[in-house]
Every structure is written in structure tokens, then in C-alpha cells.
Backbone bond lengths (Angstrom), bond angles and torsions (degrees), N, CA, C in turn:
res aa  C-N    CA-C-N  psi(-1)  N-CA   C-N-CA  omega(-1)  CA-C   N-CA-C  phi
1 M - - - 1.442 - - 1.526 109.10 -
2 E 1.282 115.86 140.03 1.454 122.70 -178.16 1.532 111.54 -72.80
3 R 1.314 114.99 144.56 1.470 122.36 -176.81 1.534 112.00 -54.60
4 Q 1.326 117.77 -42.48 1.464 120.98 -179.04 1.525 110.92 -63.63
5 A 1.314 117.65 -38.09 1.468 121.32 178.49 1.531 110.33 -65.63
6 I 1.320 116.79 -37.11 1.465 121.00 177.01 1.522 109.71 -65.97
7 R 1.330 117.20 -46.17 1.470 121.29 178.09 1.529 110.61 -56.54
8 E 1.326 115.86 -48.24 1.458 120.35 -178.96 1.520 111.74 -64.38
9 G 1.333 116.88 -36.88 1.460 120.63 178.24 1.517 112.20 -64.12
10 I 1.335 116.32 -42.63 1.469 120.27 178.63 1.525 110.26 -66.63
11 L 1.325 116.79 -44.04 1.466 120.10 179.08 1.522 111.18 -63.10
12 D 1.324 116.38 -35.62 1.464 120.62 176.66 1.531 110.51 -63.31
13 I 1.318 116.45 -43.40 1.468 121.03 177.26 1.528 109.80 -61.68
14 L 1.324 116.27 -47.25 1.463 120.65 -177.85 1.526 112.44 -65.20
15 S 1.325 116.89 -29.59 1.462 119.98 -178.81 1.520 112.92 -84.09
16 S 1.331 116.71 -12.35 1.457 120.51 -179.26 1.523 110.50 -68.90
17 K 1.315 115.86 122.30 1.466 120.55 179.17 1.528 111.05 -63.86
18 D 1.339 116.75 -28.97 1.463 120.65 178.34 1.516 111.83 -68.82
19 Q 1.319 116.92 -29.94 1.456 121.35 -175.03 1.522 113.18 -93.39
20 M 1.325 116.50 -44.95 1.456 119.56 -169.05 1.520 111.75 -136.24
21 S 1.290 114.66 151.76 1.460 122.70 168.72 1.524 105.25 -125.40
22 L 1.327 116.03 98.93 1.458 120.98 -169.96 1.523 112.49 -95.42
23 Q 1.328 114.67 155.95 1.459 121.93 177.16 1.530 111.93 -79.32
24 I 1.341 117.85 -21.33 1.464 121.51 179.97 1.517 109.20 -129.41
25 D 1.321 115.73 164.47 1.455 121.97 176.84 1.529 108.55 -77.03
26 V 1.327 116.97 141.70 1.471 119.84 -177.98 1.521 112.04 -62.66
27 S 1.328 117.90 -22.58 1.465 119.78 178.42 1.531 111.43 -66.24
28 E 1.331 117.28 -16.43 1.465 121.95 178.65 1.525 112.56 -88.83
29 I 1.326 117.38 -4.55 1.463 121.44 -178.50 1.528 109.52 -84.44
30 H 1.327 115.76 127.00 1.461 122.34 177.18 1.524 107.80 -133.49
31 D 1.315 117.48 -178.22 1.464 121.67 -173.44 1.526 113.81 -55.96
32 D 1.324 117.74 -36.95 1.467 120.90 -177.16 1.523 113.80 -88.86
33 T 1.321 117.98 1.94 1.458 120.90 -179.83 1.518 110.08 -69.49
34 S 1.321 116.27 130.83 1.460 121.03 174.78 1.521 108.24 -85.62
35 L 1.325 115.65 122.51 1.464 119.42 178.81 1.525 111.15 -70.06
36 I 1.310 116.42 -21.23 1.468 120.83 179.55 1.524 110.52 -88.49
37 N 1.319 117.47 -52.85 1.465 120.79 -174.40 1.528 113.32 -83.61
38 D 1.328 117.89 -45.52 1.463 121.02 -175.58 1.535 112.73 -82.87
39 V 1.321 115.91 -45.27 1.462 120.32 -179.90 1.529 110.78 -83.97
40 A 1.330 115.86 -21.67 1.474 123.37 177.70 1.523 113.29 64.97
41 L 1.351 115.54 41.32 1.461 118.64 174.12 1.526 108.88 -68.88
42 D 1.327 116.27 133.37 1.457 119.42 175.51 1.529 108.82 -93.43
43 S 1.312 116.87 179.56 1.465 120.62 -174.58 1.529 112.22 -62.38
44 I 1.318 117.47 -37.78 1.472 120.34 178.66 1.530 109.83 -66.69
45 Q 1.315 117.14 -42.89 1.462 120.23 178.77 1.530 111.48 -64.59
46 I 1.313 117.25 -36.21 1.463 119.68 176.68 1.519 110.16 -64.49
47 L 1.313 117.30 -42.76 1.473 120.24 176.56 1.525 110.91 -62.37
48 E 1.327 117.23 -42.89 1.467 120.57 177.83 1.529 110.49 -62.71
49 L 1.325 116.56 -38.75 1.462 121.05 178.07 1.522 110.56 -64.66
50 I 1.307 117.77 -42.43 1.468 121.94 178.55 1.520 110.35 -60.17
51 V 1.322 117.19 -46.97 1.467 120.85 179.92 1.530 110.63 -62.94
52 A 1.326 116.64 -43.15 1.467 120.46 179.56 1.529 111.07 -64.33
53 I 1.327 117.00 -39.20 1.477 120.91 177.44 1.525 109.78 -64.23
54 E 1.332 117.15 -45.05 1.469 120.13 178.46 1.526 110.60 -58.28
55 N 1.318 117.26 -43.21 1.464 120.97 -179.81 1.518 112.00 -68.80
56 R 1.297 116.77 -42.28 1.467 121.59 -176.12 1.525 111.64 -69.56
57 F 1.334 116.26 -44.58 1.462 120.66 -173.80 1.529 113.53 -99.75
58 K 1.309 116.01 0.66 1.474 122.32 172.27 1.524 114.33 60.22
59 F 1.331 116.32 50.74 1.461 121.38 171.41 1.516 108.18 -150.80
60 N 1.327 115.83 163.95 1.461 121.41 178.75 1.518 110.20 -104.40
61 I 1.310 114.18 141.28 1.455 120.79 174.99 1.517 107.21 -103.16
62 N 1.323 116.84 120.08 1.459 121.02 179.07 1.520 109.60 -74.59
63 T 1.313 116.65 144.12 1.467 120.42 -178.86 1.526 111.48 -61.09
64 E 1.327 117.84 -28.85 1.465 121.09 -179.84 1.530 112.39 -66.08
65 E 1.330 116.64 -25.84 1.456 119.20 -176.44 1.529 113.00 -93.83
66 I 1.311 117.88 -2.73 1.462 121.31 -179.55 1.528 109.55 -84.29
67 S 1.323 114.42 127.65 1.460 120.16 174.42 1.525 107.96 -144.23
68 L 1.300 115.72 158.90 1.454 119.59 179.04 1.518 111.78 -65.60
69 D 1.336 117.08 -22.41 1.466 120.83 178.01 1.534 111.54 -58.99
70 I 1.318 116.84 -34.48 1.462 120.90 179.51 1.522 110.37 -62.14
71 F 1.324 117.15 -34.43 1.460 121.63 -176.38 1.524 112.75 -98.16
72 D 1.331 116.18 1.57 1.456 119.67 -179.90 1.524 110.95 -64.86
73 R 1.319 116.33 -43.42 1.466 121.46 177.55 1.520 109.02 -129.15
74 F 1.322 115.54 144.40 1.461 121.00 178.89 1.522 110.49 -56.28
75 S 1.329 116.76 -40.76 1.469 119.88 -179.04 1.526 111.94 -64.31
76 N 1.328 118.00 -31.49 1.468 120.76 176.63 1.527 110.57 -62.10
77 L 1.333 116.41 -42.14 1.461 120.17 179.76 1.525 110.41 -66.49
78 V 1.316 116.72 -42.83 1.471 120.81 177.89 1.527 109.88 -59.95
79 E 1.322 117.13 -46.11 1.470 121.22 -179.78 1.520 111.43 -63.52
80 H 1.331 117.50 -38.53 1.462 120.75 179.30 1.536 110.38 -63.98
81 I 1.302 116.44 -45.47 1.475 120.26 179.72 1.525 109.78 -66.12
82 E 1.317 116.62 -41.66 1.465 120.38 178.64 1.529 110.59 -59.31
83 A 1.314 117.86 -43.17 1.466 122.11 178.52 1.528 110.73 -64.01
84 K 1.334 116.43 -42.49 1.470 119.70 178.82 1.524 110.61 -62.80
85 M 1.329 116.54 -41.86 1.461 120.70 -178.17 1.537 110.73 -66.66
86 N 1.318 116.53 -36.77 1.470 120.46 -179.18 1.517 112.85 -74.53
87 N 1.343 117.55 -20.52 1.465 121.82 -178.73 1.517 113.17 -95.70
88 Q 1.310 117.68 6.21 1.465 119.55 -179.65 1.499 110.69 -82.48
């Protein structure tokens, strides 16, 4: 899957009112945006995001591979999903 499609998929999840209630507009999210500090995702929202990503991109994220570093920057999350998609 192409990187831009992954970015758009994550932004679509984040913009969904059913999934998230964000502190900022998704149009303000860029590669260096911290999903923890800038977007202010809490632990429940991160779990909801993980589940939504698994459903959207059709893979499972093992608990051993989850770290806050993945959510530190938006680009880190995109790269993680891209790597998972390429290793399937």
C-alpha cells in the first residue's frame, strides 16, 4: 500500500466522530505532529486508534510491538503501518 493511502486512512480514522474526539482539526496534522502531545490522544483513544487501524488495514498489532514512540510523531505511525503492510 502506498504511503499517501496510509496517511489518508489514518486521518480518516482520526476524523471519524465515532472513533475520536480530538483537540485539534485533522487538517492541522502533519508528519511532525505528536499524536500524544499535540493531538492529546489519551490511552483509551490510542487503543481505539489501534483497533481501528487493525480493522482498516487488515492486520494485527501485537502488544509487544506497541510503544509510545510509534505515536510520538504522525510519520512514525505511518512508517510502522507501512512496514507491517510490506511484511504481510
